[in-house]
gemmi code that builds the backbone of each chain (N, CA, C; Angstrom):
import gemmi

chains = {
    "A": [
        ("MET", (127.611, 72.726, 120.451), (128.408, 73.630, 121.305), (129.588, 72.878, 121.901)),
        ("ASP", (130.767, 73.437, 121.733), (131.982, 72.808, 122.254), (132.476, 73.610, 123.465)),
        ("MET", (132.896, 72.908, 124.511), (133.404, 73.584, 125.721), (134.735, 72.961, 126.120)),
        ("GLN", (135.787, 73.761, 126.121), (137.123, 73.292, 126.515), (137.553, 74.007, 127.780)),
        ("VAL", (138.130, 73.275, 128.708), (138.567, 73.862, 129.987), (140.072, 73.688, 130.119)),
        ("GLU", (140.753, 74.782, 130.481), (142.209, 74.723, 130.623), (142.612, 75.482, 131.889)),
        ("ASP", (143.343, 74.810, 132.769), (143.868, 75.475, 133.964), (145.231, 76.064, 133.636)),
        ("LEU", (145.347, 77.376, 133.750), (146.604, 78.046, 133.422), (147.511, 78.061, 134.656)),
        ("ASP", (148.831, 78.257, 134.431), (149.800, 78.273, 135.536), (149.491, 79.382, 136.541)),
        ("SER", (148.887, 80.450, 136.057), (148.600, 81.613, 136.906), (147.469, 81.351, 137.904)),
        ("GLY", (146.868, 80.163, 137.849), (145.745, 79.876, 138.749), (144.404, 80.246, 138.136)),
        ("VAL", (144.462, 80.775, 136.918), (143.225, 81.139, 136.215), (142.744, 79.942, 135.391)),
        ("THR", (141.431, 79.762, 135.359), (140.851, 78.716, 134.500), (140.261, 79.373, 133.261)),
        ("ASN", (140.661, 78.863, 132.114), (140.149, 79.385, 130.846), (139.106, 78.407, 130.294)),
        ("ILE", (137.880, 78.923, 130.085), (136.834, 78.096, 129.471), (136.572, 78.653, 128.078)),
        ("THR", (136.804, 77.835, 127.069), (136.557, 78.274, 125.691), (135.262, 77.642, 125.197)),
        ("LEU", (134.315, 78.503, 124.813), (133.048, 78.030, 124.257), (133.060, 78.281, 122.753)),
        ("ARG", (132.559, 77.308, 121.994), (132.497, 77.486, 120.531), (131.159, 76.986, 120.004)),
        ("GLY", (130.573, 77.762, 119.093), (129.324, 77.331, 118.458), (128.135, 78.142, 118.944)),
        ("ARG", (126.957, 77.541, 118.865), (125.715, 78.224, 119.240), (125.387, 77.933, 120.691)),
        ("LEU", (125.280, 79.005, 121.497), (124.849, 78.825, 122.891), (123.341, 79.118, 122.917)),
        ("ASP", (122.590, 78.193, 122.312), (121.133, 78.357, 122.225), (120.460, 77.547, 123.331)),
        ("THR", (119.152, 77.396, 123.256), (118.400, 76.722, 124.320), (118.857, 75.267, 124.487)),
        ("VAL", (119.036, 74.575, 123.361), (119.444, 73.170, 123.412), (120.856, 73.061, 123.987)),
        ("ALA", (121.777, 73.888, 123.480), (123.175, 73.831, 123.942), (123.284, 74.211, 125.415)),
        ("ALA", (122.469, 75.179, 125.848), (122.499, 75.598, 127.256), (122.168, 74.412, 128.154)),
        ("GLY", (121.165, 73.619, 127.753), (120.807, 72.420, 128.512), (121.932, 71.393, 128.495)),
        ("ASP", (122.636, 71.319, 127.352), (123.716, 70.324, 127.216), (124.929, 70.666, 128.084)),
        ("ILE", (125.278, 71.970, 128.172), (126.534, 72.316, 128.882), (126.295, 72.775, 130.312)),
        ("ASP", (125.051, 72.955, 130.713), (124.741, 73.541, 132.029), (125.472, 72.826, 133.173)),
        ("LEU", (125.353, 71.502, 133.196), (125.944, 70.735, 134.305), (127.465, 70.823, 134.275)),
        ("LYS", (128.052, 70.661, 133.083), (129.510, 70.703, 132.958), (130.036, 72.090, 133.343)),
        ("PHE", (129.368, 73.143, 132.849), (129.805, 74.510, 133.126), (129.700, 74.802, 134.618)),
        ("SER", (128.567, 74.438, 135.231), (128.387, 74.753, 136.653), (129.332, 73.926, 137.527)),
        ("THR", (129.658, 72.709, 137.083), (130.612, 71.886, 137.841), (132.007, 72.515, 137.804)),
        ("VAL", (132.428, 72.957, 136.617), (133.759, 73.573, 136.482), (133.823, 74.864, 137.288)),
        ("VAL", (132.854, 75.750, 137.098), (132.938, 77.046, 137.791), (132.743, 76.868, 139.300)),
        ("GLY", (132.027, 75.801, 139.689), (131.813, 75.556, 141.113), (133.094, 75.218, 141.848)),
        ("ALA", (134.128, 74.790, 141.095), (135.382, 74.363, 141.722), (136.500, 75.390, 141.551)),
        ("LYS", (136.201, 76.537, 140.920), (137.257, 77.511, 140.595), (136.910, 78.898, 141.123)),
        ("ARG", (137.944, 79.751, 141.196), (137.712, 81.113, 141.697), (138.064, 82.217, 140.698)),
        ("ALA", (138.869, 81.900, 139.697), (139.281, 82.908, 138.712), (139.067, 82.323, 137.321)),
        ("ILE", (138.052, 82.834, 136.626), (137.631, 82.186, 135.372), (137.500, 83.193, 134.225)),
        ("VAL", (138.147, 82.887, 133.127), (137.966, 83.648, 131.885), (137.157, 82.775, 130.940)),
        ("VAL", (136.003, 83.290, 130.485), (135.192, 82.549, 129.514), (135.436, 83.176, 128.145)),
        ("ASP", (136.165, 82.448, 127.309), (136.474, 82.943, 125.964), (135.248, 82.716, 125.072)),
        ("MET", (134.603, 83.833, 124.700), (133.349, 83.778, 123.934), (133.583, 84.008, 122.437)),
        ("SER", (134.842, 84.161, 122.020), (135.092, 84.604, 120.644), (134.567, 83.616, 119.594)),
        ("GLY", (134.424, 82.348, 119.966), (133.929, 81.363, 119.010), (132.435, 81.110, 119.109)),
        ("VAL", (131.746, 81.904, 119.947), (130.293, 81.724, 120.100), (129.589, 82.617, 119.075)),
        ("ASP", (128.808, 82.016, 118.176), (128.183, 82.825, 117.126), (126.689, 83.059, 117.351)),
        ("PHE", (126.148, 82.501, 118.446), (124.730, 82.748, 118.746), (124.525, 82.574, 120.243)),
        ("LEU", (123.704, 83.461, 120.825), (123.451, 83.392, 122.269), (121.987, 83.701, 122.529)),
        ("ALA", (121.284, 82.781, 123.201), (119.878, 82.987, 123.559), (119.762, 83.105, 125.083)),
        ("SER", (118.544, 83.386, 125.559), (118.380, 83.715, 126.985), (118.794, 82.572, 127.915)),
        ("LEU", (118.576, 81.327, 127.513), (118.984, 80.228, 128.398), (120.500, 80.070, 128.435)),
        ("GLY", (121.175, 80.492, 127.369), (122.636, 80.524, 127.379), (123.136, 81.592, 128.338)),
        ("ILE", (122.452, 82.742, 128.331), (122.793, 83.819, 129.273), (122.627, 83.311, 130.707)),
        ("ARG", (121.560, 82.546, 130.917), (121.282, 82.016, 132.249), (122.448, 81.166, 132.756)),
        ("VAL", (123.004, 80.324, 131.882), (124.140, 79.474, 132.271), (125.316, 80.348, 132.711)),
        ("LEU", (125.610, 81.391, 131.919), (126.741, 82.275, 132.241), (126.504, 83.014, 133.556)),
        ("VAL", (125.286, 83.541, 133.731), (124.989, 84.356, 134.919), (124.967, 83.501, 136.190)),
        ("MET", (124.328, 82.337, 136.110), (124.275, 81.480, 137.303), (125.681, 81.001, 137.671)),
        ("GLY", (126.513, 80.747, 136.662), (127.902, 80.357, 136.924), (128.669, 81.482, 137.598)),
        ("ALA", (128.529, 82.697, 137.056), (129.236, 83.859, 137.621), (128.762, 84.148, 139.040)),
        ("LYS", (127.482, 83.919, 139.272), (126.923, 84.158, 140.610), (127.519, 83.164, 141.623)),
        ("ALA", (127.626, 81.900, 141.211), (128.202, 80.872, 142.109), (129.655, 81.209, 142.438)),
        ("VAL", (130.390, 81.686, 141.432), (131.803, 82.040, 141.653), (131.902, 83.263, 142.576)),
        ("ARG", (131.042, 84.238, 142.331), (131.028, 85.455, 143.155), (130.721, 85.113, 144.622)),
        ("ASN", (129.804, 84.176, 144.822), (129.429, 83.777, 146.185), (130.594, 83.157, 146.947)),
        ("LYS", (131.587, 82.638, 146.202), (132.778, 82.071, 146.849), (133.887, 83.103, 146.924)),
        ("GLY", (133.599, 84.342, 146.494), (134.610, 85.391, 146.507), (135.498, 85.382, 145.274)),
        ("GLY", (135.085, 84.686, 144.217), (135.875, 84.633, 142.989), (135.332, 85.573, 141.919)),
        ("LYS", (135.869, 85.432, 140.721), (135.512, 86.373, 139.649), (135.479, 85.668, 138.285)),
        ("VAL", (134.482, 86.046, 137.470), (134.366, 85.557, 136.088), (134.430, 86.760, 135.153)),
        ("VAL", (135.121, 86.596, 134.031), (135.163, 87.631, 132.989), (134.794, 86.982, 131.666)),
        ("LEU", (134.021, 87.696, 130.849), (133.703, 87.225, 129.496), (134.661, 87.900, 128.522)),
        ("LEU", (135.311, 87.090, 127.682), (136.335, 87.609, 126.770), (135.865, 87.563, 125.319)),
        ("SER", (135.931, 88.725, 124.670), (135.792, 88.854, 123.211), (134.548, 88.240, 122.568)),
        ("PRO", (133.338, 88.580, 123.051), (132.149, 88.145, 122.312), (132.090, 88.864, 120.954)),
        ("ASP", (131.527, 88.211, 119.933), (131.395, 88.901, 118.638), (130.303, 89.973, 118.739)),
        ("ALA", (130.149, 90.785, 117.697), (129.286, 91.973, 117.780), (127.844, 91.622, 118.139)),
        ("ASN", (127.285, 90.578, 117.516), (125.893, 90.211, 117.792), (125.724, 89.671, 119.208)),
        ("VAL", (126.641, 88.808, 119.613), (126.566, 88.222, 120.960), (126.763, 89.325, 122.008)),
        ("HIS", (127.680, 90.253, 121.722), (127.903, 91.377, 122.647), (126.634, 92.207, 122.783)),
        ("SER", (125.947, 92.401, 121.679), (124.733, 93.217, 121.749), (123.644, 92.518, 122.569)),
        ("VAL", (123.536, 91.189, 122.495), (122.590, 90.451, 123.355), (122.971, 90.647, 124.825)),
        ("LEU", (124.254, 90.519, 125.118), (124.720, 90.649, 126.508), (124.408, 92.046, 127.056)),
        ("LYS", (124.609, 93.067, 126.220), (124.351, 94.448, 126.670), (122.853, 94.682, 126.874)),
        ("ILE", (122.040, 94.233, 125.931), (120.587, 94.448, 126.029), (120.011, 93.702, 127.236)),
        ("ALA", (120.610, 92.561, 127.567), (120.163, 91.799, 128.748), (120.747, 92.386, 130.043)),
        ("GLY", (121.594, 93.393, 129.907), (122.172, 94.048, 131.090), (123.314, 93.263, 131.725)),
        ("ILE", (123.823, 92.271, 131.003), (124.870, 91.396, 131.574), (126.186, 92.147, 131.740)),
        ("ASP", (126.408, 93.174, 130.891), (127.657, 93.943, 131.021), (127.726, 94.686, 132.358)),
        ("GLN", (126.580, 94.816, 133.039), (126.564, 95.445, 134.365), (126.873, 94.427, 135.475)),
        ("LEU", (126.811, 93.154, 135.144), (126.958, 92.091, 136.146), (128.287, 91.355, 136.044)),
        ("ILE", (128.735, 91.148, 134.807), (129.964, 90.385, 134.554), (130.833, 91.248, 133.631)),
        ("PRO", (132.105, 91.483, 133.992), (132.953, 92.281, 133.090), (133.084, 91.610, 131.717)),
        ("ILE", (132.988, 92.429, 130.660), (133.187, 91.950, 129.290), (134.386, 92.704, 128.736)),
        ("VAL", (135.437, 92.006, 128.370), (136.644, 92.659, 127.878), (137.069, 92.023, 126.563)),
        ("PHE", (137.949, 92.744, 125.859), (138.326, 92.299, 124.515), (139.819, 92.010, 124.378)),
        ("ASP", (140.546, 92.026, 125.499), (141.918, 91.526, 125.400), (142.222, 90.640, 126.604)),
        ("ARG", (142.992, 89.610, 126.311), (143.231, 88.546, 127.288), (143.989, 89.044, 128.515)),
        ("ALA", (144.933, 89.969, 128.313), (145.734, 90.449, 129.453), (144.831, 91.135, 130.475)),
        ("THR", (143.896, 91.946, 129.985), (142.965, 92.628, 130.897), (142.071, 91.603, 131.597)),
        ("ALA", (141.609, 90.621, 130.852), (140.753, 89.579, 131.433), (141.481, 88.866, 132.571)),
        ("LEU", (142.743, 88.501, 132.330), (143.528, 87.785, 133.354), (143.731, 88.655, 134.589)),
        ("SER", (144.036, 89.931, 134.376), (144.299, 90.788, 135.545), (143.024, 91.005, 136.362)),
        ("ILE", (141.869, 91.104, 135.714), (140.605, 91.302, 136.448), (140.277, 90.080, 137.301)),
        ("VAL", (140.404, 88.891, 136.733), (140.022, 87.701, 137.516), (141.035, 87.401, 138.619)),
        ("GLN", (142.327, 87.693, 138.361), (143.343, 87.438, 139.388), (143.157, 88.395, 140.564)),
        ("LEU", (142.878, 89.661, 140.248), (142.637, 90.669, 141.274), (141.362, 90.343, 142.054)),
        ("GLY", (140.300, 89.987, 141.274), (138.997, 89.689, 141.905), (139.075, 88.495, 142.823)),
        ("ALA", (139.813, 87.462, 142.397), (139.906, 86.247, 143.195), (140.795, 86.448, 144.425)),
        ("ALA", (141.737, 87.423, 144.334), (142.671, 87.643, 145.447), (142.065, 88.509, 146.538)),
        ("SER", (141.116, 89.397, 146.143), (140.535, 90.319, 147.132), (139.535, 89.582, 148.027)),
        ("PRO", (139.376, 90.040, 149.269), (138.487, 89.334, 150.195), (137.020, 89.437, 149.801)),
    ],
    "B": [
        ("VAL", (114.118, 98.444, 79.063), (114.336, 98.703, 80.491), (114.159, 97.391, 81.256)),
        ("ILE", (115.135, 97.088, 82.036), (115.035, 95.872, 82.850), (114.730, 96.279, 84.284)),
        ("ALA", (113.584, 95.838, 84.765), (113.215, 96.140, 86.146), (113.866, 95.107, 87.062)),
        ("CYS", (114.500, 95.574, 88.110), (115.153, 94.667, 89.040), (114.315, 94.585, 90.313)),
        ("VAL", (113.445, 93.623, 90.331), (112.560, 93.468, 91.491), (112.869, 92.131, 92.154)),
        ("GLN", (113.205, 92.204, 93.439), (113.513, 90.973, 94.168), (112.211, 90.250, 94.499)),
        ("ALA", (112.126, 88.994, 94.091), (110.913, 88.223, 94.382), (110.813, 87.985, 95.884)),
        ("PRO", (109.592, 88.031, 96.437), (109.449, 87.748, 97.865), (109.907, 86.318, 98.159)),
        ("TYR", (110.479, 86.148, 99.331), (110.910, 84.815, 99.768), (109.988, 84.378, 100.892)),
        ("ARG", (109.575, 83.130, 100.889), (108.719, 82.632, 101.967), (109.068, 81.186, 102.286)),
        ("SER", (109.119, 80.875, 103.580), (109.323, 79.489, 104.002), (108.527, 79.242, 105.280)),
        ("THR", (107.937, 78.050, 105.389), (107.097, 77.705, 106.551), (107.548, 76.359, 107.118)),
        ("LEU", (107.502, 76.249, 108.436), (107.837, 74.982, 109.100), (106.745, 74.662, 110.118)),
        ("VAL", (106.242, 73.445, 110.064), (105.263, 72.987, 111.055), (106.000, 72.073, 112.029)),
        ("LEU", (105.950, 72.434, 113.327), (106.671, 71.677, 114.352), (105.705, 70.982, 115.290)),
        ("ARG", (105.935, 69.698, 115.528), (105.273, 69.043, 116.647), (106.004, 69.480, 117.906)),
        ("ASN", (105.248, 69.737, 118.966), (105.877, 70.183, 120.209), (106.449, 68.973, 120.959)),
        ("ASP", (107.655, 68.567, 120.558), (108.316, 67.447, 121.231), (109.766, 67.826, 121.509)),
        ("SER", (110.531, 66.885, 122.034), (111.881, 67.212, 122.496), (112.838, 67.582, 121.357)),
        ("GLY", (112.497, 67.218, 120.131), (113.385, 67.546, 119.015), (113.001, 68.816, 118.290)),
        ("ALA", (111.954, 69.500, 118.773), (111.402, 70.645, 118.032), (112.442, 71.763, 117.836)),
        ("LEU", (113.173, 72.117, 118.889), (114.115, 73.241, 118.772), (115.267, 72.914, 117.823)),
        ("ALA", (115.733, 71.675, 117.856), (116.825, 71.283, 116.956), (116.366, 71.341, 115.496)),
        ("ARG", (115.127, 70.871, 115.223), (114.610, 70.924, 113.845), (114.428, 72.376, 113.403)),
        ("MET", (113.962, 73.194, 114.344), (113.754, 74.612, 114.033), (115.074, 75.305, 113.689)),
        ("THR", (116.125, 74.994, 114.445), (117.433, 75.626, 114.201), (117.951, 75.260, 112.812)),
        ("GLU", (117.837, 73.986, 112.461), (118.291, 73.547, 111.139), (117.526, 74.296, 110.041)),
        ("TRP", (116.232, 74.450, 110.251), (115.388, 75.144, 109.259), (115.773, 76.618, 109.140)),
        ("ILE", (115.895, 77.310, 110.276), (116.108, 78.771, 110.211), (117.488, 79.096, 109.637)),
        ("LEU", (118.486, 78.241, 109.879), (119.811, 78.483, 109.291), (119.714, 78.407, 107.766)),
        ("GLY", (118.924, 77.461, 107.269), (118.712, 77.351, 105.824), (117.936, 78.543, 105.277)),
        ("VAL", (116.948, 79.003, 106.040), (116.130, 80.156, 105.628), (117.004, 81.407, 105.504)),
        ("CYS", (117.850, 81.640, 106.496), (118.699, 82.849, 106.487), (119.595, 82.860, 105.249)),
        ("GLN", (120.069, 81.683, 104.879), (120.928, 81.576, 103.703), (120.109, 81.768, 102.416)),
        ("ALA", (118.971, 81.073, 102.326), (118.155, 81.136, 101.109), (117.561, 82.523, 100.889)),
        ("ALA", (117.249, 83.235, 102.000), (116.672, 84.573, 101.878), (117.762, 85.639, 101.763)),
        ("ALA", (119.018, 85.209, 101.768), (120.176, 86.100, 101.630), (120.159, 87.217, 102.659)),
        ("LEU", (119.890, 86.852, 103.920), (119.861, 87.870, 104.974), (121.277, 88.219, 105.409)),
        ("GLY", (121.476, 89.478, 105.792), (122.762, 89.909, 106.335), (122.946, 89.349, 107.735)),
        ("THR", (124.173, 89.456, 108.253), (124.501, 88.858, 109.546), (123.621, 89.377, 110.671)),
        ("LYS", (123.389, 90.704, 110.665), (122.662, 91.319, 111.774), (121.185, 90.907, 111.777)),
        ("SER", (120.546, 90.969, 110.616), (119.123, 90.608, 110.590), (118.939, 89.104, 110.769)),
        ("ALA", (119.891, 88.303, 110.269), (119.804, 86.848, 110.460), (119.900, 86.521, 111.949)),
        ("PHE", (120.778, 87.220, 112.643), (120.942, 86.975, 114.082), (119.668, 87.370, 114.836)),
        ("ALA", (119.139, 88.552, 114.534), (117.932, 89.040, 115.220), (116.758, 88.088, 114.979)),
        ("LEU", (116.629, 87.628, 113.739), (115.554, 86.699, 113.374), (115.690, 85.381, 114.145)),
        ("GLN", (116.907, 84.844, 114.174), (117.139, 83.568, 114.879), (116.883, 83.713, 116.381)),
        ("LEU", (117.308, 84.846, 116.933), (117.141, 85.048, 118.378), (115.660, 85.135, 118.743)),
        ("CYS", (114.902, 85.934, 117.991), (113.478, 86.109, 118.305), (112.709, 84.810, 118.102)),
        ("LEU", (113.050, 84.065, 117.050), (112.402, 82.770, 116.809), (112.683, 81.818, 117.970)),
        ("GLU", (113.946, 81.756, 118.355), (114.354, 80.871, 119.451), (113.599, 81.196, 120.741)),
        ("GLU", (113.537, 82.493, 121.069), (112.886, 82.904, 122.323), (111.381, 82.636, 122.272)),
        ("ALA", (110.765, 82.946, 121.119), (109.312, 82.757, 120.998), (108.943, 81.281, 121.113)),
        ("VAL", (109.667, 80.431, 120.401), (109.319, 79.001, 120.389), (109.696, 78.334, 121.710)),
        ("ALA", (110.856, 78.700, 122.279), (111.246, 78.130, 123.583), (110.196, 78.465, 124.637)),
        ("ASN", (109.660, 79.669, 124.549), (108.624, 80.119, 125.486), (107.351, 79.271, 125.353)),
        ("ILE", (106.965, 78.991, 124.116), (105.765, 78.174, 123.875), (105.990, 76.754, 124.409)),
        ("ILE", (107.185, 76.207, 124.140), (107.488, 74.830, 124.566), (107.530, 74.731, 126.092)),
        ("GLU", (108.079, 75.772, 126.712), (108.263, 75.747, 128.167), (106.945, 75.907, 128.916)),
        ("HIS", (106.024, 76.673, 128.347), (104.805, 77.008, 129.076), (103.610, 76.163, 128.659)),
        ("GLY", (102.679, 76.067, 129.563), (101.439, 75.351, 129.281), (101.542, 73.885, 129.647)),
        ("GLU", (100.569, 73.412, 130.405), (100.531, 71.997, 130.765), (99.170, 71.435, 130.392)),
        ("GLY", (99.106, 70.138, 130.144), (97.840, 69.482, 129.829), (97.214, 70.086, 128.588)),
        ("ALA", (95.920, 70.446, 128.696), (95.181, 70.959, 127.544), (95.682, 72.338, 127.116)),
        ("ALA", (96.353, 73.057, 128.036), (96.845, 74.401, 127.710), (98.109, 74.353, 126.858)),
        ("ARG", (98.724, 73.179, 126.790), (99.993, 73.039, 126.080), (99.767, 72.999, 124.573)),
        ("ALA", (100.585, 73.743, 123.835), (100.487, 73.714, 122.379), (100.984, 72.368, 121.874)),
        ("SER", (100.248, 71.760, 120.934), (100.731, 70.507, 120.348), (101.426, 70.786, 119.020)),
        ("GLU", (101.125, 71.947, 118.439), (101.691, 72.276, 117.131), (102.123, 73.739, 117.100)),
        ("ILE", (103.279, 73.972, 116.516), (103.807, 75.334, 116.361), (104.136, 75.518, 114.879)),
        ("VAL", (103.590, 76.582, 114.283), (103.851, 76.841, 112.869), (104.647, 78.134, 112.769)),
        ("VAL", (105.826, 78.055, 112.174), (106.658, 79.255, 112.048), (106.869, 79.550, 110.567)),
        ("ALA", (106.883, 80.827, 110.232), (107.079, 81.210, 108.832), (107.918, 82.474, 108.752)),
        ("VAL", (108.722, 82.548, 107.704), (109.529, 83.744, 107.437), (109.196, 84.239, 106.033)),
        ("VAL", (108.918, 85.528, 105.932), (108.693, 86.146, 104.626), (109.661, 87.306, 104.490)),
        ("ARG", (110.387, 87.349, 103.372), (111.210, 88.523, 103.096), (110.590, 89.264, 101.930)),
        ("GLU", (110.250, 90.515, 102.190), (109.668, 91.367, 101.146), (110.464, 92.646, 101.108)),
        ("GLY", (111.254, 92.814, 100.071), (112.048, 94.038, 99.938), (112.976, 94.234, 101.112)),
        ("ASP", (112.781, 95.358, 101.824), (113.738, 95.691, 102.873), (113.259, 95.270, 104.260)),
        ("ARG", (112.281, 94.385, 104.316), (111.884, 93.896, 105.636), (111.632, 92.392, 105.643)),
        ("VAL", (111.777, 91.843, 106.849), (111.572, 90.411, 107.050), (110.491, 90.263, 108.114)),
        ("ILE", (109.507, 89.404, 107.854), (108.441, 89.183, 108.831), (108.490, 87.728, 109.289)),
        ("LEU", (108.519, 87.563, 110.605), (108.488, 86.229, 111.205), (107.129, 86.060, 111.880)),
        ("THR", (106.433, 84.968, 111.589), (105.205, 84.668, 112.322), (105.385, 83.352, 113.075)),
        ("VAL", (104.895, 83.343, 114.308), (104.966, 82.149, 115.153), (103.552, 81.898, 115.664)),
        ("GLU", (102.996, 80.743, 115.307), (101.603, 80.447, 115.628), (101.551, 79.148, 116.427)),
        ("ASP", (100.740, 79.121, 117.480), (100.607, 77.868, 118.232), (99.165, 77.690, 118.700)),
        ("ASN", (98.818, 76.432, 119.006), (97.439, 76.127, 119.399), (97.314, 75.913, 120.915)),
        ("GLY", (98.203, 76.529, 121.674), (98.128, 76.447, 123.131), (97.154, 77.469, 123.701)),
        ("ALA", (97.126, 77.546, 125.044), (96.234, 78.491, 125.724), (96.607, 79.926, 125.338)),
        ("PRO", (95.622, 80.853, 125.367), (95.936, 82.235, 124.992), (97.090, 82.797, 125.831)),
        ("PHE", (98.064, 83.377, 125.141), (99.177, 84.020, 125.844), (99.695, 85.159, 124.981)),
        ("ASP", (99.622, 86.374, 125.513), (100.054, 87.559, 124.775), (101.336, 88.104, 125.391)),
        ("PRO", (102.498, 87.774, 124.804), (103.761, 88.228, 125.399), (103.934, 89.740, 125.337)),
        ("THR", (103.218, 90.402, 124.411), (103.368, 91.862, 124.309), (102.774, 92.566, 125.530)),
        ("LYS", (101.957, 91.834, 126.306), (101.348, 92.436, 127.506), (102.231, 92.252, 128.755)),
        ("MET", (103.291, 91.496, 128.605), (104.165, 91.260, 129.757), (104.950, 92.531, 130.092)),
        ("ALA", (105.070, 92.810, 131.383), (105.838, 93.989, 131.810), (107.323, 93.770, 131.507)),
        ("ALA", (108.003, 94.859, 131.219), (109.445, 94.762, 130.977), (110.127, 94.284, 132.256)),
        ("PRO", (111.115, 93.390, 132.145), (111.764, 92.890, 133.367), (112.640, 93.965, 134.007)),
        ("LEU", (112.768, 93.876, 135.321), (113.724, 94.743, 136.021), (115.081, 94.060, 135.923)),
        ("LEU", (115.987, 94.635, 135.167), (117.284, 93.996, 134.996), (118.079, 94.138, 136.287)),
        ("PRO", (118.745, 93.064, 136.728), (119.503, 93.137, 137.985), (120.671, 94.114, 137.869)),
        ("ARG", (121.005, 94.755, 138.987), (122.120, 95.707, 138.983), (123.422, 95.069, 139.461)),
        ("THR", (123.285, 93.954, 140.164), (124.488, 93.250, 140.624), (124.303, 91.756, 140.359)),
        ("ILE", (125.417, 91.049, 140.348), (125.354, 89.600, 140.094), (124.596, 88.899, 141.222)),
        ("GLU", (124.659, 89.462, 142.428), (123.944, 88.858, 143.559), (122.426, 88.920, 143.340)),
        ("GLU", (121.960, 89.978, 142.660), (120.514, 90.137, 142.418), (120.003, 89.287, 141.253)),
        ("ALA", (120.928, 88.780, 140.453), (120.535, 88.120, 139.201), (119.713, 86.858, 139.474)),
        ("THR", (118.626, 86.718, 138.721), (117.803, 85.513, 138.838), (117.719, 84.860, 137.454)),
        ("ALA", (117.244, 83.638, 137.438), (117.147, 82.925, 136.164), (115.880, 83.337, 135.426)),
        ("GLY", (115.996, 83.560, 134.142), (114.807, 83.714, 133.307), (114.262, 85.126, 133.180)),
        ("GLY", (113.175, 85.253, 132.393), (112.501, 86.527, 132.204), (113.067, 87.393, 131.089)),
        ("LEU", (114.128, 86.906, 130.426), (114.807, 87.750, 129.440), (114.279, 87.586, 128.019)),
        ("GLY", (113.641, 86.444, 127.744), (113.284, 86.114, 126.363), (112.423, 87.169, 125.685)),
        ("ILE", (111.383, 87.600, 126.366), (110.458, 88.573, 125.767), (111.131, 89.938, 125.643)),
        ("HIS", (111.966, 90.279, 126.630), (112.741, 91.521, 126.577), (113.635, 91.530, 125.326)),
        ("LEU", (114.301, 90.422, 125.055), (115.185, 90.342, 123.882), (114.378, 90.451, 122.594)),
        ("MET", (113.208, 89.793, 122.553), (112.360, 89.878, 121.352), (111.956, 91.317, 121.054)),
        ("ARG", (111.553, 92.024, 122.096), (111.124, 93.416, 121.907), (112.258, 94.293, 121.389)),
        ("ARG", (113.481, 94.002, 121.850), (114.605, 94.856, 121.464), (115.205, 94.471, 120.108)),
        ("PHE", (115.134, 93.193, 119.737), (115.764, 92.774, 118.480), (114.817, 92.846, 117.287)),
        ("ALA", (113.498, 92.891, 117.530), (112.547, 93.080, 116.427), (112.153, 94.555, 116.399)),
        ("SER", (111.858, 95.070, 115.207), (111.434, 96.476, 115.140), (109.963, 96.613, 115.500)),
        ("ASP", (109.202, 95.511, 115.404), (107.792, 95.550, 115.774), (107.356, 94.142, 116.213)),
        ("VAL", (106.571, 94.082, 117.288), (106.038, 92.798, 117.769), (104.534, 92.961, 117.965)),
        ("GLU", (103.749, 92.139, 117.282), (102.290, 92.210, 117.432), (101.741, 90.833, 117.766)),
        ("TYR", (100.665, 90.829, 118.545), (100.023, 89.575, 118.941), (98.575, 89.579, 118.487)),
        ("ARG", (98.111, 88.440, 118.002), (96.689, 88.266, 117.694), (96.263, 86.884, 118.178)),
        ("ARG", (95.007, 86.773, 118.552), (94.443, 85.453, 118.865), (93.367, 85.205, 117.827)),
        ("GLU", (93.601, 84.218, 116.967), (92.658, 83.962, 115.877), (92.454, 82.471, 115.699)),
        ("GLY", (91.208, 82.054, 115.594), (90.886, 80.648, 115.336), (91.449, 79.707, 116.388)),
        ("GLY", (91.457, 80.153, 117.639), (91.969, 79.309, 118.720), (93.485, 79.192, 118.732)),
        ("ARG", (94.161, 80.112, 118.037), (95.626, 80.063, 117.975), (96.246, 81.392, 118.379)),
        ("ASN", (97.394, 81.311, 119.058), (98.206, 82.508, 119.316), (99.012, 82.802, 118.059)),
        ("GLN", (99.020, 84.045, 117.645), (99.836, 84.440, 116.497), (100.729, 85.595, 116.915)),
        ("LEU", (102.015, 85.410, 116.735), (102.975, 86.463, 117.033), (103.603, 86.912, 115.721)),
        ("TRP", (103.568, 88.215, 115.472), (104.141, 88.774, 114.236), (105.321, 89.651, 114.628)),
        ("LEU", (106.484, 89.311, 114.110), (107.682, 90.104, 114.415), (108.283, 90.624, 113.116)),
        ("THR", (108.606, 91.902, 113.098), (109.161, 92.519, 111.885), (110.611, 92.940, 112.130)),
        ("PHE", (111.428, 92.772, 111.101), (112.848, 93.144, 111.177), (113.231, 93.903, 109.910)),
        ("PRO", (114.065, 94.932, 110.040), (114.642, 95.510, 108.820), (115.696, 94.542, 108.303)),
        ("SER", (115.800, 94.356, 106.980), (116.826, 93.425, 106.488), (118.086, 94.202, 106.137)),
        ("ASP", (119.241, 93.599, 106.394), (120.508, 94.254, 106.039), (121.199, 93.491, 104.922)),
    ],
}
model = gemmi.Model(1)
for chain_id, residues in chains.items():
    chain = gemmi.Chain(chain_id)
    for i, (resn, *xyz) in enumerate(residues, 1):
        res = gemmi.Residue()
        res.name, res.seqid = resn, gemmi.SeqId(i, " ")
        for name, pos in zip(("N", "CA", "C"), xyz):
            atom = gemmi.Atom()
            atom.name, atom.element = name, gemmi.Element(name[0])
            atom.pos, atom.b_iso = gemmi.Position(*pos), 0.0
            res.add_atom(atom)
        chain.add_residue(res)
    model.add_chain(chain)
structure = gemmi.Structure()
structure.add_model(model)
structure.setup_entities()
């Protein structure tokens, strides 16, 4: 699992995940992911390169989004593939974290969410 | 007349319950999905259910209750795929677990409890048996 972090000029942090977010990978990226999201308020997680997602991977995403929400920030998941999207929906994650399929919408949601009290 | 009958495909992996078990399992199942010529959707469902079932076995049980060996097998017969996951740990029937209450807000979200829910939804059938001192989980998938 590859994780790239990029701070955009707009104040949004883009996290790009690539590969399998399975049980082993979730353990590998948990600390790095939680450290990055712990320091940011507006985060887009680009999921388009993730080809597998298991429950411990979901846990990393949800706990990260929860930490950001507790600081008044916002996380959005961008462009999961069909199988990964179906896992997210069945786990009810689409009710907790916005899932969108275009970057402009993702940016506007996190910027608005992070700006509101 | 030439009869076109697809031969059944079968593969089995015996795993020691150690820190490398999940990595070895992933390498095996990726090869199985390719060799059994599974479509993207059924390959994903199979990998997800296998991952959740085995991670659950590895995570649970301490001391004598802990499984030391996990045997996983995939059989493709015609339009269905059967996954069996067998372990020698303490009796545990995941089919008896209550469905989780999914959180309605991110504030309510807690860690865990999703694995069995995902297995039930991604497999078309999940059955449990306890035989010869072993837990046996049978999961069926339609193949695409």
